[in-house]
C-alpha positions, 0 to 999 in steps of 0.5 A, a space after each residue: 468472458 469479457 463484457 462488451 466494450 471492456 478494454 483489457 490491458 495485461 501486464 506480464 513479465 514472462 515472454 512465453 506466457 505473453 505469447 500464450 496470452 496473445 494466442 488465447 485472447 486474440 482480439 479481446 486483448 486491447 494491449 499486452 504490456 511486456 516486462 516488469 510492471 513496476 517499470 511500465 505501469 506509470 506510462 499506461 496510467 499517464 492518461 487515465 487511471 483504469 476503472 478496475 485492476 485485477 492481479 495475482 501479484 508476485 509475492 516478492 513484489 506485491 507490497 512494492 506494487 501496491 505501495 506505488 499505486 497508493 503513494 502516487 494516488 493511482 488506485 483504480 476505483 476497485 483493485 482486486 489482488 491475490 497476495 500471500 496470506 501473511 501480507 494480506 493480514 498485514 494490510 488488514 491488521 489492527 493496532 497492537 496486533 503482531 501484523 500491524 506495521 507501517 504498511 498496514 497504516 499506508 494501506 488503511 489511510 489511503 483506501 478501504 481494505 476489504 478482506 476477500 478471503 483466504 485461498 488454499 494452495 490447491 486453488 492454483 496450478 501449480 500449487 504454491 507452498 503458501 496460502 494466499 488471500 484476496 484483498 480488495 482495495 478502493 480509494 478513500 480517505 477514511 481518516 480524513 485528508 493527509 496534508 503533506 503526504 511525504 511527511 506522513 509516509 516518511 514519518 510512519 516508516 522511521 517510527 517503525 524502525 523498531 516497532 517494539 521500542 517507544 515513540 521517544 526512542 524511535 524519534 531519535 532516527 527522525 533527524 536523519 530522514 530527509 524531509 522530516 524535521 528534528 525530533 525536537 520539532 516533531 514532539 509538539 505534534 505528538 503532544 498536540 494529538 494527545 499521544 504519550 511518547 512512552 507508547 509504542 508505534 504499534 499502538 498508535 492508530 492510523 487516524 492518530 498517525 494522520 493527525 500527527 503528520 498533519 500537525 507537523 505539516 502545519 507547524 512547518 507552514 508557520 
């Protein structure tokens, strides 16, 4: 049931399901956007970011969809997503855990990530072969403002090229990434944050990554 005054916009790829939605929702449906949501969402968000976004995301595209919202600073006031359990664990993962990754850091530095619990396959019809998890996202800056967002995003990606290798080893790849300075110019940013380059990327906390990226940003402004 929809609350009075709620305008519901749906995104759906399957033409047959689109037709079923039109017939089922009728006048309660404000708009149905057909096609790949990755190609259509920006136009719909152009005027106003929605208050709420709800979605049972396709497992093969969920990380790309969530990353797109975050990287374009377009998270709704509250997003509630169903994702594959493994991906949900990555979003929630703590440093040094097996699921911790650059995607974990992206999610945890761009918003509050709340665990809504696991869903068993029987919660769906037809039942998938994997377990799912509810993830709630709310826009926030839990580790402070990130200055130079592109530097931050490129840095965490390249530094997790080999997550089990040391920071010093992964820095060798930085010079090949457009928008990042050379390794020699990044090292002082780690030193200023008190981070030893013998550590592995998986041990560096989201807050520390924000600090390092901000150091790089301010070095480039001198």
